[in-house]
N, C-alpha and C positions, 0 to 999 in steps of 0.2 A: 406466569405468562411464558408461553413457548415462543422463542425467537429463532430457533434453528429449524430450517425447512429442508426436508428431503423431497425432492421432485423425482418421482419414479417415472421414467420415460419408456413407454412401450415394453413394460415388463410386469404384466398383470399378476403373475404368480407371486412375485416379491411384494407387490403392492398389497395384495390380500393378506399376506403374512404380517406385514408391518402395520397395516390398518387394525388388525386384531389386537396388537400389543401397543398401539400408539400412545395410550395414556401412561403405560409403564415405562416406555423408553424416552419420553420427554422430547419427542420431535413432532413437528407438524408434518404429516405425510400427505403429499399431493400427487395425484396421478395425472399424467399428461400423455395423450395418445398421438399428437401430431406436432410437427415443427412450429406451426403458427402459435399453437397454445403454449408450447415450450417457451418460445420467445416472449410471449405475453407474461407468463409467470416469472421469468427471469427479470424482466423489466420492473416488476412490482416488488421484488424481494431483494434484500441485501445479503442476508446470511443464509445461503442456500448451498445445497449439493445436489447435482443431477446424477441419478443412479440409473444405469441401464445395463443390459447384457451385451451391448455393442458400443463401440466408440462413436461419438457424435462429432462430426466436423464442425469447427468454429464455435464450440461451446466450452467455456471455461468452467472451472469448479465442478468437474465431473469425475465419477468413479465408475469404472467398468467392472461388473461383477459377473463372472461366468464359471467360477470354481466352486460349485455346489456339490454336495450339501455342506452347509456351514452352520455352526452353532449361532443362535441369535445373539449371544454375547459377543462373538467374534464380528458379526455384522455391525453391531452398535459400536464396537471398538474401531472398526474401519471408518465408519461415518465420523466419529469424533476426531480421529487422527486427520482425516481429510479436511474437515471443517477448521480445525486448528491450523493446519498447514496453509490453507487458503487465506485465513485471516492474517497470518504472519506475513505472507507474501503481499497481500493488499496493503497492509500497514507499512511495509518497507519501501513503498514507492511514493514519491512526492513529485509534483510537477510545479516548476517555477518558471514563469514565462514559457518559452518553448522547450525548456530543458527538463530532463527526467533525472531525478536523484534516486539512486538505489541506496537506502540506508544500510543494508546488509553488506554490500560490497564496497561501500563508501566511494561510489563513482557518480559523476554527473555526465550525462550524455546529450548529444544533439545530433540527430541523424546517425551517422556511423562513427562519429568522433566521441571519444571518452576521455575523461580526466579523473584521475585518482585524487581524492580529497582527504584532508585530515579531519579528525573529529571536530576540532574548533572551526574549521572552514565550513563544515556542514551545519554546525550549530549557528554560525553567523549568517549563512544564507537562509536557513529556515527562519531564524528570528527576524531578519530583515524582510523577508517575503510575507510573513504572517502579519507584520505590523502595518504594512500598506501606508506607511508615513515615514517621514525622516526620523531616524533614530540617532540620538546624540552619542558621542564617544563615551561619555560617562555611563549612559544606560547600557551600551554594549559591554563596557568594562564590568559593570555590576551583573548583568543578566547572563552574558555568555562566558566571561572569564572568571567571574566571582571575585573581582577585585573591589576594594573600597574606592569610592569615587574621589576621596581626598588624596589618593596616591598620584604622584607625578610619573606618568609612564606613557610611552608611545607604542605600546603593544598593539592596540587596536589599529592605529594608523599603519603600522608595519605590516600587520596581517592583511589588512584590506588592500594595501599596495601590492603585496605579493599575489594575493588572490586575483586582483584585477589584471595583473601581468600574465598569470596563467590563462585566464579567459581570453586575453588578447592573443597569446601565442597559440593556443589550441583551437579556439573557436573564432578567432578574428573578431571578437566582440569587446569593444572598449566601453560599452555603455551598460553592461550587466549590473554593476553596482555604481550608482552615481554619487558623486560628492556634492552635497548640498551645503547651504550656508551653515547649518547647525549640526551636520553629521552626514549620515549615509542613508541611501534608499535604494530599493529595488523596485523599479517602476513596472 
């Protein structure tokens, strides 16, 4: 099953070449001739790369190719590199409430404000946001910190307290992580 899509936009000569070798290169090759069709194809696909000989405004995941002639293996290599890069970038971004977390830079942002986070803070936020329910201190100790639940420690409470203080200072948000009867929750 081919799940990598190359959308060739207004570049018929490249499309013809790629279509001839489509089975050998393991990409689904799609030709698009106008902006409306391009938008429609992009909306249908997840793993795609738009290839053209000119830059397309407001289109992400694109590769501009105008340095020809190129060996077909070099073209395939460029496609693979761009697809991998795009996937890495897409996987590094998480949205929690109105905040954007960049896992690569370990930052959370809202509008123009940014806050650097530690690895444990990121893991705590992601775990709480994915749970969509109240998480007990014991569960956070086990799942985020890797501690045994029978240990007597205030690590979770201390980290949550500090994290909530950071959110209050930087974003003026005292409700990002709420204290519930049995633990913590991100609403």
